[in-house]
C-alpha positions as CSV (number, residue, x, y, z in Angstrom):
1,M,0.0,0.0,0.0
2,E,2.8,2.4,0.8
3,I,4.4,1.9,-2.6
4,I,1.1,2.9,-4.3
5,K,0.9,5.9,-2.0
6,E,4.5,7.0,-2.8
7,N,3.9,6.7,-6.5
8,T,0.7,8.7,-6.2
9,Q,2.5,11.5,-4.3
10,T,5.3,11.5,-6.8
11,G,2.8,11.7,-9.6
12,H,1.1,14.6,-8.0
13,V,4.3,16.5,-7.5
14,L,5.4,15.8,-11.1
15,L,2.0,17.0,-12.4
16,A,2.2,20.1,-10.3
17,V,5.7,20.9,-11.6
18,L,4.6,20.4,-15.2
19,A,1.5,22.5,-14.6
20,G,3.7,25.3,-13.2
21,V,6.1,25.2,-16.1
22,G,3.2,25.3,-18.5
23,A,1.6,28.2,-16.8
24,G,4.9,30.1,-16.8
25,V,5.4,29.5,-20.5
26,L,1.8,30.5,-21.3
27,G,2.1,33.6,-19.1
28,G,5.4,34.6,-20.7
29,I,3.9,34.3,-24.2
30,L,0.7,36.2,-23.3
31,L,2.3,38.9,-21.3
32,A,5.4,39.5,-23.5
33,P,5.7,43.2,-24.3
34,T,7.3,42.7,-27.8
35,A,7.7,40.0,-30.4
36,G,10.7,37.6,-30.1
37,A,12.7,39.4,-32.8
38,A,12.3,42.7,-31.2
39,T,13.2,41.3,-27.8
40,R,16.3,39.7,-29.2
41,Q,17.3,43.0,-30.8
42,S,16.7,44.8,-27.6
43,L,18.8,42.3,-25.7
44,K,21.6,42.7,-28.3
45,G,21.5,46.4,-27.8
46,L,21.7,46.1,-24.0
47,A,24.6,43.6,-24.4
48,H,26.5,46.1,-26.6
49,K,25.8,48.9,-24.2
50,Y,26.9,47.1,-21.1
51,A,30.0,45.7,-23.0
52,G,31.0,49.2,-23.8
53,L,30.5,50.4,-20.3
54,A,32.5,47.4,-19.0
55,S,35.3,48.3,-21.4
56,E,35.3,51.9,-20.2
57,Q,35.4,50.8,-16.6
58,R,38.3,48.4,-17.3
59,Q,40.2,51.2,-19.0
60,E,39.6,53.6,-16.1
61,A,40.6,51.0,-13.6
62,G,43.8,50.3,-15.6
63,H,44.7,54.0,-15.6
64,H,43.9,54.3,-11.9
65,L,46.1,51.3,-11.1
66,A,48.9,52.6,-13.2
67,E,48.8,55.9,-11.5
68,R,48.7,54.2,-8.1
69,A,51.7,52.0,-9.1
70,T,53.7,55.1,-10.1
71,R,52.9,56.8,-6.8
72,L,53.8,53.7,-4.9
73,R,57.1,53.3,-6.8
74,F,58.1,56.9,-5.9
75,A,57.0,56.5,-2.3
76,T,59.1,53.3,-2.1
77,K,62.2,55.1,-3.4
78,D,61.7,57.9,-0.9
79,L,61.3,55.4,1.9
80,V,64.4,53.5,0.9
81,S,66.3,56.8,0.7
82,D,65.1,57.8,4.1
83,C,66.0,54.5,5.7
84,R,69.5,54.6,4.1
85,G,70.0,58.1,5.4
86,Y,69.0,57.1,9.0
87,L,71.2,54.0,8.9
88,Q,74.1,56.1,7.7
89,Q,73.4,58.7,10.4
90,W,73.4,56.0,13.1
91,G,76.6,54.6,11.8
92,L,75.0,51.3,10.8
93,L,75.7,51.8,7.1
94,P,78.8,53.4,5.6
95,A,78.2,56.6,3.7
96,A,77.9,56.3,0.0
97,P,80.8,57.8,-1.9
98,D,80.0,61.0,-3.8
99,R,79.7,60.1,-7.5
100,P,80.3,62.9,-9.9
101,Y,77.5,62.5,-12.4
């Protein structure tokens, strides 16, 4: 008896899922604001628009990162120079010879 009950419940669930899918498809067709070709064209336009925006954002981020890398490089050189000066001042590092260039 339980096997029949399980099969019946499974059948009801399957029927409900199929009915839901059918209702969704029917509702989508009846409530669609435009025809399929127009919808595809609209989606293509949106895809191109957002691809362009993404490309612009990528370029801006690249420029921003390059600028930050340059500032970091200069800050690092300044920090190394300062550290070298302190180490020389404290006698922990010999003074660099003056180079005539």
